[in-house]
MILUM-946398 format. One record per residue: residue number from 1; residue in three letters; x, y, z of N, C-alpha, C in turn. Coordinates in steps of 0.02 Angstrom, whole numbers, plus 50000, padded with zeros to 5 digits. Layout:
BEGIN
k; r; nc1; nc2; nc3; cac1; cac2; cac3; cc1; cc2; cc3
NUM; ala; X; Y; Z; X; Y; Z; X; Y; Z
...
This chain:
BEGIN
k; r; nc1; nc2; nc3; cac1; cac2; cac3; cc1; cc2; cc3
1; met; 50041; 49938; 49999; 50003; 50002; 49999; 50043; 50063; 49996
2; gly; 50100; 50061; 50040; 50143; 50114; 50039; 50125; 50174; 50088
3; arg; 50183; 50222; 50097; 50167; 50270; 50152; 50168; 50346; 50108
4; val; 50144; 50392; 50151; 50148; 50454; 50121; 50190; 50492; 50177
5; arg; 50236; 50533; 50148; 50289; 50563; 50192; 50281; 50646; 50198
6; tyr; 50280; 50668; 50258; 50263; 50733; 50274; 50331; 50764; 50298
7; leu; 50361; 50819; 50267; 50423; 50846; 50283; 50420; 50905; 50329
8; asn; 50468; 50910; 50372; 50474; 50965; 50417; 50398; 50990; 50454
9; ile; 50373; 50932; 50489; 50313; 50935; 50521; 50327; 50971; 50600
10; ala; 50275; 51000; 50619; 50288; 51037; 50694; 50265; 50985; 50742
11; val; 50316; 50970; 50787; 50311; 50915; 50840; 50322; 50954; 50906
12; ser; 50279; 50936; 50955; 50293; 50959; 51031; 50323; 50896; 51055
13; cys; 50381; 50900; 51093; 50420; 50854; 51129; 50429; 50862; 51192
14; tyr; 50445; 50798; 51232; 50476; 50801; 51301; 50548; 50803; 51287
15; ser; 50577; 50846; 51316; 50656; 50851; 51314; 50684; 50842; 51384
16; gly; 50715; 50785; 51405; 50740; 50774; 51471; 50811; 50773; 51466
17; tyr; 50849; 50713; 51469; 50915; 50706; 51461; 50944; 50717; 51395
18; gln; 50900; 50717; 51349; 50911; 50729; 51274; 50860; 50777; 51244
19; leu; 50881; 50815; 51195; 50842; 50857; 51156; 50795; 50818; 51122
20; asn; 50728; 50837; 51114; 50678; 50795; 51076; 50678; 50726; 51092
21; glu; 50676; 50708; 51154; 50685; 50645; 51182; 50616; 50603; 51155
22; lys; 50558; 50632; 51161; 50495; 50591; 51134; 50446; 50640; 51119
23; pro; 50407; 50618; 51063; 50349; 50662; 51037; 50296; 50654; 51085
24; leu; 50257; 50714; 51098; 50201; 50715; 51139; 50146; 50730; 51093
25; ala; 50150; 50767; 51042; 50095; 50791; 50994; 50128; 50820; 50930
26; phe; 50084; 50814; 50870; 50114; 50837; 50809; 50061; 50877; 50768
27; ala; 50073; 50904; 50711; 50028; 50936; 50673; 50049; 50922; 50596
28; ile; 49995; 50902; 50562; 50005; 50888; 50494; 49941; 50911; 50453
29; gly; 49958; 50957; 50400; 49893; 50977; 50360; 49847; 51022; 50408
30; gly; 49871; 51047; 50458; 49830; 51104; 50496; 49803; 51062; 50550
31; arg; 49806; 51001; 50554; 49766; 50955; 50608; 49821; 50934; 50665
32; arg; 49803; 50946; 50719; 49845; 50929; 50778; 49831; 50856; 50808
33; phe; 49879; 50815; 50810; 49869; 50745; 50836; 49902; 50744; 50907
34; arg; 49873; 50698; 50959; 49910; 50692; 51012; 49929; 50624; 51021
35; val; 49991; 50609; 51041; 50019; 50540; 51042; 50001; 50516; 51106
36; ala; 49961; 50459; 51095; 49937; 50416; 51149; 49982; 50368; 51177
37; arg; 50022; 50335; 51136; 50076; 50301; 51158; 50128; 50295; 51106
38; ile; 50190; 50272; 51128; 50249; 50262; 51076; 50252; 50185; 51074
39; ile; 50236; 50160; 51008; 50236; 50091; 51009; 50309; 50053; 51006
40; arg; 50351; 50090; 50973; 50425; 50074; 50967; 50457; 50130; 50950
41; arg; 50527; 50118; 50960; 50578; 50181; 50940; 50643; 50147; 50925
42; trp; 50670; 50186; 50876; 50739; 50153; 50844; 50783; 50212; 50814
43; arg; 50845; 50194; 50807; 50886; 50243; 50778; 50905; 50212; 50708
44; ser; 50905; 50248; 50656; 50921; 50221; 50589; 50995; 50235; 50580
45; pro; 51032; 50201; 50532; 51102; 50203; 50517; 51115; 50284; 50492
46; ser; 51069; 50319; 50476; 51086; 50392; 50458; 51081; 50434; 50524
47; gly; 51066; 50405; 50586; 51056; 50451; 50637; 50994; 50469; 50662
48; arg; 50945; 50460; 50626; 50876; 50488; 50635; 50854; 50450; 50697
49; ser; 50814; 50482; 50736; 50780; 50451; 50795; 50711; 50441; 50770
50; trp; 50684; 50373; 50762; 50619; 50350; 50739; 50566; 50331; 50793
51; phe; 50511; 50350; 50796; 50458; 50325; 50835; 50401; 50307; 50798
52; glu; 50374; 50251; 50816; 50307; 50226; 50789; 50256; 50246; 50854
53; val; 50201; 50287; 50823; 50158; 50313; 50874; 50095; 50293; 50859
54; glu; 50044; 50293; 50907; 49981; 50293; 50900; 49947; 50349; 50929
55; thr; 49906; 50389; 50889; 49876; 50444; 50915; 49811; 50424; 50960
56; asp; 49782; 50478; 50984; 49720; 50461; 51032; 49658; 50448; 50991
57; asp; 49668; 50459; 50930; 49620; 50431; 50888; 49630; 50367; 50849
58; ala; 49674; 50332; 50875; 49702; 50270; 50855; 49730; 50261; 50782
59; arg; 49759; 50316; 50759; 49788; 50322; 50703; 49859; 50298; 50715
60; arg; 49901; 50271; 50667; 49967; 50258; 50680; 50022; 50302; 50621
61; phe; 50059; 50329; 50656; 50117; 50369; 50618; 50182; 50351; 50637
62; tyr; 50227; 50372; 50590; 50295; 50362; 50605; 50331; 50422; 50603
63; leu; 50367; 50444; 50662; 50397; 50514; 50659; 50468; 50506; 50672
64; ala; 50509; 50542; 50634; 50580; 50536; 50645; 50608; 50613; 50650
65; tyr; 50654; 50616; 50700; 50694; 50671; 50717; 50761; 50670; 50681
66; asp; 50777; 50718; 50637; 50836; 50724; 50602; 50879; 50777; 50639
67; ala; 50921; 50754; 50681; 50962; 50814; 50719; 51004; 50850; 50672
68; val; 51036; 50827; 50626; 51079; 50852; 50587; 51046; 50914; 50554
69; arg; 50985; 50907; 50523; 50948; 50952; 50492; 50900; 50993; 50535
70; asp; 50887; 50962; 50605; 50844; 50992; 50654; 50776; 50994; 50623
71; ile; 50758; 50937; 50594; 50690; 50939; 50569; 50650; 50873; 50590
72; trp; 50585; 50876; 50591; 50540; 50819; 50607; 50515; 50791; 50535
73; ile; 50512; 50725; 50526; 50481; 50701; 50466; 50431; 50647; 50495
74; gly; 50374; 50652; 50461; 50314; 50606; 50474; 50300; 50565; 50420
75; glu; 50275; 50501; 50433; 50251; 50459; 50382; 50189; 50422; 50408
76; ala; 50146; 50410; 50358; 50088; 50373; 50377; 50065; 50327; 50325
77; glu; 50037; 50270; 50344; 50010; 50225; 50295; 49960; 50260; 50257
78; arg; 49956; 50241; 50194; 49908; 50273; 50154; 49843; 50275; 50170
79; asp; 49817; 50228; 50210; 49748; 50223; 50228; 49738; 50271; 50287
80; glu; 49801; 50295; 50315; 49791; 50337; 50382; 49797; 50409; 50364
81; thr; 49806; 50428; 50296; 49820; 50499; 50275; 49749; 50538; 50270
82; arg; 49698; 50510; 50271; 49647; 50547; 50264; 49623; 50597; 50328
83; leu; 49663; 50660; 50320; 49655; 50700; 50375; 49587; 50739; 50384
84; asp; 49550; 50753; 50321; 49486; 50774; 50317; 49438; 50725; 50306
85; pro; 49395; 50725; 50359; 49345; 50661; 50358; 49295; 50671; 50306
86; ala; 49278; 50738; 50277; 49244; 50742; 50227; 49272; 50734; 50149
87; ser; 49336; 50722; 50149; 49371; 50710; 50086; 49372; 50639; 50072
88; asp; 49369; 50616; 50006; 49367; 50549; 49985; 49444; 50538; 49958
89; glu; 49479; 50589; 49963; 49546; 50580; 49929; 49598; 50591; 49979
90; pro; 49645; 50535; 49983; 49696; 50542; 50033; 49740; 50607; 50026
91; ser; 49761; 50638; 50080; 49805; 50688; 50078; 49883; 50666; 50060
92; thr; 49910; 50699; 50007; 49978; 50683; 49989; 50029; 50750; 50001
93; glu; 50010; 50789; 50048; 50048; 50846; 50066; 50125; 50826; 50085
94; thr; 50166; 50868; 50071; 50239; 50853; 50093; 50259; 50910; 50123
C-alpha cells in the first residue's frame, strides 16, 4: 500500500536528558494529533531517531527527528492519511 511522507512537521516534544527525547503531539495539514503511546523507537543508520506512535484517535504514524537538519519527518500508511473526514481523497501533502 505504501506510505505518505510529510517533511518538516511541527512536533511538541518532551526533552529530558536529550533534546527531543520523545514526541507528545504533532501537526500535519493543519490538524493536531496527540500521541497516546509510543509503540516502538529506534535509531536509523543515518542517525535519525524514529518513533512509531499511536494517536488518541487510534491512527498510527512514524515520526523521525533528524538532528543534523533539526527537522521532524512524519510518515503514515496511505489509509491513515485521510486528515479531512469529508474528503474521499487521501492527503499527499509534503
